[in-house]
N, C-alpha and C positions, 0 to 999 in steps of 0.2 A: 504494500500500500504506500503510495507516494504522498507526501505532505506538501501542500502548496504554501510557499513562503510569501507573505504579502508585506509590502512596505508600510512603514509607519505613515500616518497622515501628513506629517511635516515633510517626509521624504517624497511622498506622492506630489505634493504641491511644489516642492523644490524642483522636481524633474520637469514639470510643466513650465515653471518660471525660467529655468535654465534654457529651455527651448525658445522662449520668448526673448530673453535678455541677450543671449549670445555668449560667445566665448570670453568676452572682455570682463564679464562678471563672474566672480568665483564665490563659492559657498563652502561652508564647513560640512563635514559629514554628520552633523548632529541630527539625531532623530527626534528631537524635542523642539518645542516652540520657544522663542520665535525663530523663524528661518531668516538668516542674515546673509546678504550678498554684498560683496565689495567690488568696486571698480577703482582700482588703484590709480590708473592714469587720470581719471576724472575726479579723484578724491571724493568719491561718493559711497554711501552705504544705503542699501535698501533692506528694510525689515518688513517681514510679512508674518501675520499671525491671525488666528481666528478671534473675532470679537464675539464671544459667546453670548453676551447680553443682547446683542442685536442680530445674531445669526448671519454674520457677514464676515468677509475678509477685510482686514485693515492693512494698509501699506504706509510706510513712513520712509521718505528719502531725506537724508541729511549728510553732513560732512562725514568722511570716512574715519576721522579721528575719534568718533564715538562719543563726543561730548554731547550732553543733553542740552543743547542750545535750541530750545523750542522755536525761537525766532528765526532760525536758519533751516527749519525743516518744512517739508511739504507733505501733505497727507492725502491719501486716497482710500477708497473703499469699493468693495464689490459685494452686492447682495445676490447670492445665487438662488435659483429655484430649488427649494428643498423637497419637492414632491418625492415621496417615497422614503424620506429620511426625517427623523425627529429633530435633529440638531445639526448645527454646522459641523460638529465633529463627525457625525454619522455620514454626512455628505462628503467630507474630506477623506474619510476612510473607505467609502464604497462608491461614491458618485463618479460620474464620467467627467473628470477634470479636463480632458482633452476637448470636450465639446464646448467649453467656455474659454478656450485659449485665445480666440480672437477678441473677445470682450476684455479679457485680462491684458492682452497686448496693447489695446487702446489706452487703458488706464495707466499701465506702466510706461508707455511711451510719453504720455503727457507728464508724468511725474519725473521721469529720468532725463528728459530732454530740456526741460525748463531750467534756467539758472536758479541756483539757490539764492534766497535773500541774502543781502550783505550783512556781515556781522555788525551789529549796532554797538557802538562804544557809548556806554552810559557813564558819564562822569558825575552826573547830578545825583546826590544821595537819595533824594525823594524817589526818583525813578527806580533806583536799585532796590530801595526798601519796598516800593509798590510791587516790583517783580517778585520779591520774596513773599510778600503778603499774598499775591495771587497763587504762588506755588503752595503755600500753606493751606489756602482755601481749597485748592484742587485736591490735595491730599486728604483734608478733612472730609470733603464731600465723598470721595471714593471710599474712605473707611466707614463713613456713616451709612453709605449704601450697603456695604458688606455687613455692617452691624444689623441693619434692618432685615436683610436677608436671613441672617442667623436667627433673629427673633421669629421670623415667619416660619422657618424650617425647624424650630425648636432645638437649635444647636446651642452649645455653651457660648455665653456672651460676656462673661466677666472680663476676660483678657481684652476683648475688643473694646469694652467700655473704658478700661484703663488706657488703652491706646488713644481712644477718642479724647479723653481728658488731657493727655499730654499734647495732642495735636491742637486742641482748643486753647490750651495755655500758650503754646507757641504762636498761634494765630493772634491771640489777644496781645501778646508782647510785641509782635511785629506791627499790629495795627496801632498800638500806642506810639511806637517809633515813627510810623508814617505820619500820624497826627502831629507829633512833636516837630518833625521836619517841615511840615506844612505850616506850622505856627498856630495850630488849633489847640486851644486849651481844653482840657478835659473837665467836664462838670460831674460832680459827684451826685449820686441820687440817694 
């Protein structure tokens, strides 16, 4: 009896994307998410992963140095027809990825061919503090969403609650700093 060896979903997607991107882009042999491609000559990095909350594929193109400079990244998404599959993971594991290669090619061409936004030099402390405040707010929102899901699914939430407290304190501290830099005085209630 022969056993069929199937590729991991990340490898299946990587195989299709390599066919679209061409030989200039290289990827690691990782079988886990995210799938990362690098184009050294163009100093670019493409990251692909399933956005499970929205049942779609997400793509990020940014500098190859791997810095999390959100201002220099471009984002794309693809929402497949999941008919016959319960989730994006099921579609990635068993769906016909070759059938959507043309649609993915259009998305990836738009992402990879456009120049990345220029690096913004922020010397003004208010702008820097506001950027940190926005990052703290994004983290807090993401963890709050995870906390709410844990409540709904009756999973342990004590550790998540402690993490939320820490994030909320960091957000409050940064918000106070932004107000101070703007010259806004805090009123006590």
